[in-house]
N, C-alpha and C positions, 0 to 999 in steps of 0.2 A: 463517564455515562453508562456505558458495560464493559464486559468481557465474556472470552470463551475461550475453548480449550479446543486445540488440535493435538490428536494422538500419533501422527504418522505423516508424511509428506503427501499422501494422499489426499487427504481429509484437508491439510495446509492448501493444497490447490483447489477443492471443494472449497473453502471458503471464500479463497479470492474469488471463486467464479461466481458465485452470488454476490459479492461484492461489483464483478463487472456487468452483472445483470441489474444492477440499482444504479449506476453510475451516468448522468448524464454531462452534455457538453458544460464547462466553466466551473465542473467540479475538481478540487485541489486534493491529494491524498499524500500524507508524508508516512514513511515507512520508517520505526525506528527499530534497533535492536543490533546485536553485535553479530560479527560475522557467525556464517553458517545458522542463524536465528529461526532463517524461513522465508525471507521478504521476497526471494527471485521466484521462489516456488509457489509462495501467493501469487505474484503479479503474473506469471504463468496461467495460476487459475482466472484472474481479471481479465486478462486479454481471452480467454477463451468463452467469459462472460460476455464481453464484449463485439464478439465473431470476431475475431482478427484472424485472417488466415493464415499467415505464418505465426508459428507460436512465439511467447515471446520469450527473449533471452536477457542475460543481465547487457547492460548497456554501460556495464564499469568502463571497457579503455576506451567506447565511441562516446561516452558522458549522456548524450541522448541519442533515442530512436525516437519517429514517428512512424505512427501505423494510422491505416483508416477506418474507421469505425462505423457503424451506421448510427451511431450516438455523436458522432462527431471527430475529427481527430485526438490521437492519443499521443501527447509527450509523453514515453518515459524514460524520465533522469535518474543518474546517478552519481552522489556525493562523495563516492568514496573516496576518488580523490580530487579533496573540496578545491581544491587551489586551480586546478585545471576547469572544471565546470564553472568557479567562479568567474573566470579568465572570458570561458564562454558565455555567462552569463551576461556578463557586463559587454560584450561584444554584441549583444542585440536579444539572446536568448529569451531574456527575461520579456520582452516588449510580445513572446509566444503565449506568456502565460495572460491570458486579455478576455476568459469569460468565455472563447468562446472554444477550446480546447478543452479536454478531459489532463490533467497534470497528475502525474504517477511519480514518488522522487523517492527512492530508496536514499538511506544514508542522507534524510532529511534536515537532519539537526547541523549537519556539516557544511550545509546552506542555507539556512535559516534566514539569515538577515535580506537575502535577492528574495524571497518568496514572500507573500503575500501573507498577514496575521492569519486572517481566517482558511481554516480546512479541516479536514477530518485527520486526524494523527494516529496511527495502527502503533503497540509497541509489543514486541517480538519479547519474551523472554521463555528460554529452554529451562523445562524444572529438571533438576539434576538427580540424578539416581544412580543406579548400582551396575549400568553399563561401561562398557570401554568406550575410548575418544572413538573407534571403529565404529560406533553406531551411536553417534551422537545424532545422526539424520532420525533415527527413531525415536529421540526422548520427545515426551510431550512438548509443548508449549503453551502458554498463556497469551494472550493478544487481549490486548486491552484497547479499546475503541475510545476517543474522546474528540468532541466536535466544538471548535469553536466559529462563532457566527450563525446566523439564522441557514443558509444554506445547506454548511453541512454539518446542523441539524436535523434539517430535511433529511439530508443523506443517509446519517446515524437511523433516521426513522425507516428508510427505507431498506435499507441493508439489513437492521435490524429483523425486518417483516419477510424480509427472503429468507434471510436465515430460519425464522420459524418455519416457514413454508417448507424448507428441505428438511425438519425436526431435527433445527439445531439448537442448543439451549444458550442464552447468554442469563448471564448475570450482574446483575449490577455492580459498577465497577467502583472500590471505594478512594478517597482520595480527591484530588481537585483535578479540574478536566484542565488540559491546555487551552 
């Protein structure tokens, strides 16, 4: 569908804020990318956009955190420890992905079999440069947005419009959609 670039963690969080302001109950967002690619920083911005009072933190060890938002409950899941999250999903958490909650999944590729096929996917990729590993969080990122299903396509449209309102340019994304 489209892609955009983040030049630093502050921009990544601002991009997340735009998505958060675009989300509605029932939306599913998958985040993909290597460790340190900016997924959790982006999620902090999503929380701000959804007016989450307490800041979003990585749910890696808790697997799932639930937040109250004006748009509906937000479930923030982390599939890094896929076997643990798959067990939790199998024990009933999957029933919460029911169209009433907003679902945000980091490391989604690790738990995809448990998730609905439709949804918005964001693929984070660091752009290598001449910086040292200590400056990795300052490397720019390309973020590719794809949508599967009509609700996700509508979310992508709202997100793209919100980015444009903030003066953030997007460009068409090459390749097939998820």
